[in-house]
Legacy VTK file of the C-alpha trace (Angstrom):
# vtk DataFile Version 3.0
C-alpha trace
ASCII
DATASET POLYDATA
POINTS 312 float
0.000 0.000 0.000
1.381 3.371 -1.017
1.204 6.100 1.607
0.493 9.629 0.432
1.918 12.734 2.054
0.006 15.712 0.749
-0.308 15.689 -3.068
2.626 13.222 -3.529
3.346 9.634 -2.535
6.031 8.656 -0.075
8.275 7.372 -2.894
7.897 10.624 -4.831
8.848 12.621 -1.717
11.900 10.360 -1.312
12.953 10.981 -4.946
12.529 14.717 -4.487
14.666 14.662 -1.350
17.391 12.579 -3.031
17.420 14.860 -6.071
17.718 17.972 -3.901
20.516 16.364 -1.872
22.429 15.401 -5.032
21.970 18.882 -6.463
23.311 20.489 -3.270
26.355 18.195 -3.309
26.865 18.889 -7.002
26.857 22.590 -6.305
29.382 22.007 -3.529
31.687 19.992 -5.853
31.465 22.674 -8.546
32.291 25.339 -5.966
35.249 23.255 -4.729
36.469 22.785 -8.313
36.321 26.513 -8.989
38.296 27.204 -5.840
40.889 24.415 -6.355
41.782 25.716 -9.823
43.549 28.616 -8.131
46.118 26.224 -6.575
49.554 26.023 -8.265
49.429 22.196 -8.380
46.363 22.377 -10.592
48.343 24.528 -13.003
51.239 22.072 -13.057
48.965 19.084 -13.720
47.082 20.985 -16.420
50.412 21.958 -18.041
51.695 18.373 -18.058
48.432 17.148 -19.516
48.661 19.803 -22.242
52.263 18.791 -23.060
51.300 15.112 -23.117
48.391 15.815 -25.477
50.514 17.993 -27.742
53.285 15.408 -28.035
50.758 12.659 -28.743
49.052 14.693 -31.456
51.863 16.626 -33.092
54.987 14.626 -32.167
55.094 12.544 -35.383
54.523 15.606 -37.523
57.359 17.488 -35.924
59.787 14.548 -36.222
61.077 14.966 -32.689
62.669 11.559 -32.614
61.901 8.145 -31.347
61.438 9.377 -27.786
58.345 11.295 -28.916
56.660 8.191 -30.309
53.539 7.661 -28.182
53.571 3.933 -28.789
56.897 3.638 -26.983
55.690 5.480 -23.861
54.976 3.403 -20.740
51.342 2.482 -20.309
49.534 3.440 -17.067
47.733 0.498 -15.424
43.996 0.912 -14.906
44.157 0.666 -11.068
46.776 3.378 -11.044
44.647 5.534 -13.332
41.643 5.090 -11.048
43.785 5.867 -8.005
45.139 9.013 -9.650
41.576 10.090 -10.642
40.363 9.542 -7.076
43.362 11.420 -5.734
42.605 14.317 -8.061
38.954 14.274 -6.999
39.978 14.194 -3.323
42.370 17.053 -3.989
39.569 19.045 -5.569
37.301 18.445 -2.577
39.946 19.073 0.077
41.638 22.073 -1.507
38.388 23.573 -2.785
36.652 23.050 0.569
39.628 24.536 2.372
39.589 27.611 0.145
35.805 27.945 0.538
36.185 27.779 4.323
38.978 30.339 4.212
36.890 32.619 2.037
33.884 32.190 4.341
36.079 32.818 7.373
37.490 35.946 5.731
33.965 37.088 4.919
32.886 36.463 8.514
35.892 38.361 9.837
35.140 41.250 7.479
31.505 41.273 8.538
32.570 41.143 12.185
34.993 44.010 11.606
32.290 45.996 9.809
29.887 45.218 12.642
32.475 46.279 15.212
33.125 49.526 13.366
29.377 50.084 13.110
28.979 49.370 16.809
31.833 51.726 17.666
30.277 54.330 15.390
26.871 53.826 17.023
28.423 54.064 20.488
30.175 57.285 19.473
26.950 58.642 17.993
25.042 57.666 21.140
27.649 59.373 23.282
27.488 62.472 21.089
23.686 62.396 21.182
23.693 61.999 24.946
26.182 64.843 25.286
24.048 66.974 22.965
20.907 66.142 24.955
22.762 66.968 28.149
23.806 70.334 26.742
20.258 70.977 25.557
18.921 70.167 29.030
21.497 72.465 30.592
20.598 75.220 28.111
16.888 74.719 28.816
17.552 74.817 32.556
19.557 78.041 32.190
16.863 79.522 29.975
14.208 78.533 32.486
16.225 80.101 35.301
16.650 83.247 33.227
12.917 83.402 32.468
12.174 82.864 36.147
14.599 85.616 37.092
13.085 87.994 34.517
9.591 87.130 35.731
10.633 87.724 39.330
12.114 91.068 38.329
8.960 92.022 36.462
6.726 90.897 39.318
8.836 92.792 41.803
8.041 96.017 39.923
4.416 95.320 39.075
1.602 97.604 40.199
-1.212 96.342 42.409
-4.371 98.400 42.356
-6.844 98.104 45.223
-10.408 99.404 45.146
-10.782 101.385 48.374
-14.156 103.149 48.219
-16.817 104.910 46.171
-17.146 108.659 46.702
-17.106 112.192 45.328
-14.209 113.762 43.424
-14.203 116.667 45.880
-12.559 114.397 48.448
-9.273 114.412 46.466
-9.575 117.514 44.294
-10.220 121.224 44.598
-12.492 121.193 41.544
-15.705 123.170 41.895
-17.735 120.503 40.147
-18.371 118.238 43.102
-21.150 116.260 41.425
-18.734 113.792 39.860
-18.438 110.498 41.731
-16.417 107.375 41.154
-13.988 104.850 42.618
-10.886 105.547 44.644
-8.014 103.183 43.768
-4.752 102.824 45.663
-1.574 101.409 44.112
-0.005 99.114 46.703
2.517 97.620 44.265
6.129 98.534 43.488
5.527 99.987 40.020
3.329 102.562 38.373
0.026 101.541 36.805
-0.610 103.059 33.383
-3.766 103.483 31.316
-6.068 102.474 34.155
-9.626 101.837 33.025
-12.567 100.614 35.082
-14.472 98.270 32.789
-18.115 98.999 32.131
-20.471 96.922 34.285
-24.174 96.161 34.574
-26.051 97.133 37.714
-29.306 95.511 36.656
-31.110 94.970 33.392
-31.280 98.285 31.563
-28.840 100.037 33.914
-25.118 100.158 33.107
-22.135 102.222 34.206
-18.976 103.411 32.449
-15.701 105.085 33.362
-12.843 107.150 31.984
-9.146 106.283 31.701
-6.767 107.352 34.449
-3.382 107.935 32.844
-1.123 106.883 35.741
-1.352 105.782 39.347
2.110 105.912 40.884
3.540 103.662 43.564
1.757 104.284 46.875
-0.603 106.821 45.279
-4.404 106.973 45.399
-6.275 108.254 42.353
-9.893 108.845 41.453
-11.634 107.189 38.485
-14.893 108.825 37.423
-17.823 106.412 37.111
-21.170 107.486 35.694
-24.469 105.910 34.757
-25.065 105.582 31.043
-28.149 106.961 29.373
-27.825 110.509 30.724
-26.629 113.769 29.204
-22.958 113.789 28.119
-22.489 116.849 30.300
-21.817 116.464 34.004
-24.510 118.713 35.410
-27.096 116.020 36.121
-26.648 114.715 39.683
-28.499 111.464 38.854
-25.808 110.679 36.296
-23.242 110.223 39.085
-25.481 108.658 41.718
-24.310 105.036 41.617
-25.525 104.591 45.194
-29.109 105.347 44.171
-28.872 103.006 41.187
-27.570 100.158 43.384
-30.321 100.841 45.935
-32.965 100.728 43.209
-31.623 97.449 41.892
-31.633 96.011 45.418
-35.172 97.257 46.060
-36.406 95.851 42.761
-35.142 92.436 43.759
-36.481 92.287 47.354
-38.278 95.057 49.215
-37.192 94.430 52.767
-34.703 96.037 55.137
-33.446 92.622 56.167
-32.270 91.405 52.807
-28.940 90.253 51.454
-26.434 92.711 50.067
-26.731 93.524 46.378
-23.406 92.676 44.708
-21.880 93.471 41.313
-18.391 92.593 40.073
-16.073 95.505 39.276
-12.839 95.155 37.264
-10.110 97.572 36.225
-7.418 96.891 33.633
-4.009 98.575 33.426
-0.427 98.090 32.220
2.887 97.998 34.021
6.221 99.472 32.925
6.914 96.324 30.832
3.617 96.759 28.936
2.125 93.654 30.551
-1.631 93.804 31.053
-3.123 93.322 34.516
-6.553 93.263 36.010
-7.806 94.100 39.496
-11.311 92.987 40.396
-13.499 93.194 43.467
-17.123 92.854 44.513
-19.008 96.115 45.064
-21.769 95.515 47.606
-24.742 97.689 48.433
-25.573 97.236 52.125
-29.280 98.033 52.663
-28.980 98.317 56.446
-26.438 101.156 56.147
-27.350 102.447 52.680
-23.748 102.503 51.513
-21.428 100.949 48.939
-18.524 98.813 50.167
-15.756 97.027 48.233
-14.698 93.492 49.066
-11.138 92.132 48.769
-9.380 92.940 45.487
-7.783 90.138 43.466
-5.034 90.599 40.875
-4.335 88.615 37.695
-2.078 88.997 34.680
-4.000 89.032 31.402
-1.394 88.529 28.673
0.273 85.303 29.944
-1.823 83.965 32.783
-5.265 84.427 34.236
-4.372 82.996 37.611
-4.596 85.397 40.555
-1.267 86.640 41.869
LINES 1 313
312 0 1 2 3 4 5 6 7 8 9 10 11 12 13 14 15 16 17 18 19 20 21 22 23 24 25 26 27 28 29 30 31 32 33 34 35 36 37 38 39 40 41 42 43 44 45 46 47 48 49 50 51 52 53 54 55 56 57 58 59 60 61 62 63 64 65 66 67 68 69 70 71 72 73 74 75 76 77 78 79 80 81 82 83 84 85 86 87 88 89 90 91 92 93 94 95 96 97 98 99 100 101 102 103 104 105 106 107 108 109 110 111 112 113 114 115 116 117 118 119 120 121 122 123 124 125 126 127 128 129 130 131 132 133 134 135 136 137 138 139 140 141 142 143 144 145 146 147 148 149 150 151 152 153 154 155 156 157 158 159 160 161 162 163 164 165 166 167 168 169 170 171 172 173 174 175 176 177 178 179 180 181 182 183 184 185 186 187 188 189 190 191 192 193 194 195 196 197 198 199 200 201 202 203 204 205 206 207 208 209 210 211 212 213 214 215 216 217 218 219 220 221 222 223 224 225 226 227 228 229 230 231 232 233 234 235 236 237 238 239 240 241 242 243 244 245 246 247 248 249 250 251 252 253 254 255 256 257 258 259 260 261 262 263 264 265 266 267 268 269 270 271 272 273 274 275 276 277 278 279 280 281 282 283 284 285 286 287 288 289 290 291 292 293 294 295 296 297 298 299 300 301 302 303 304 305 306 307 308 309 310 311
C-alpha cells in the first residue's frame, strides 16, 4: 500500500529529497572545483596534460625523434589511473573546501569588523547624542532660570491696584464741580500703573455704568476714576448721572423690598499696564448694604492678562 503525504506519494517525496541532496552536493563539488583551480598544483597538472596531449598529437609531424613516439611510452595500469583520478577528486574536494572555508572565514571576519566599526560608530553617535541632549537640558535649565529671574524682576516692579471706596471727586480735588463720583483706587505695588480703566459693568437689566481712563497711578498713590451711569446727558450737570448709590439701591429694592435682605453685589474690574507693557486686572465685589445704605468694596484680586489668568 502506497502512503500519500500531501499531493505526492512517499516514494515521490523520497525521490525529491534525493534529487535535492544530489543537487546540493553537485553545487558544492562545482564550488570546490572553482576554488581548487587557483592552486599552483592544478596549473602544473594541467600543463603536463597539455604537453602530453601535444606530443601525442603533433609529435610525429614534428619529427622529434623516437622518444616522442607515443607507442613507446609506458602504459599506465587501470588501477593506477583510477587511483590518480580519485586522488585528483579528493584534492579538488579538500583544496576547494579549504579555500571555501577560508573565504567564508574571511567574509565572517570582514563582517565582524564591519559590525564592530558600526557598533563603535553607534556608540560614538550615542555618546554624542547623549552629550548633545545633556547640553540641551542644561541650556533649557539656564533659559528657564533666566525666564524665572526675569519674571521675578517684572513681578517685583508690578503695580497692584486696590479698590478702596466709592465717593465724590471733591474728596481728592479742589475742583468746583463736586457732582462727579467714582472709585478711589490705591496702588499698593512697586511699580506705576498706566492706562487704568474701570471696565463697564451692569447694575441691573437696563442700567449700566462706564468710566474714563486714568493715565497713571504711581507707587503708593491713590487716584480717582470717574464712574457714571449711562443713558444721561454727556455733560456732568445732572446729579443722577453720578449717583451710583441710588442706582444700586434701586436694583436692590427691585429684587427684594425688605430692610433685612442680602447685600446687592456686582463685580467691578479695572485693567491697566505695568512698565513692561504687561496687562493686569484688578477685580473686586461692590456691595450695596441696605442696612447702612452705603457701597462697600470686598477684597481685590489681581491677575495677569497677557500670559496667565491665575490670581497673583
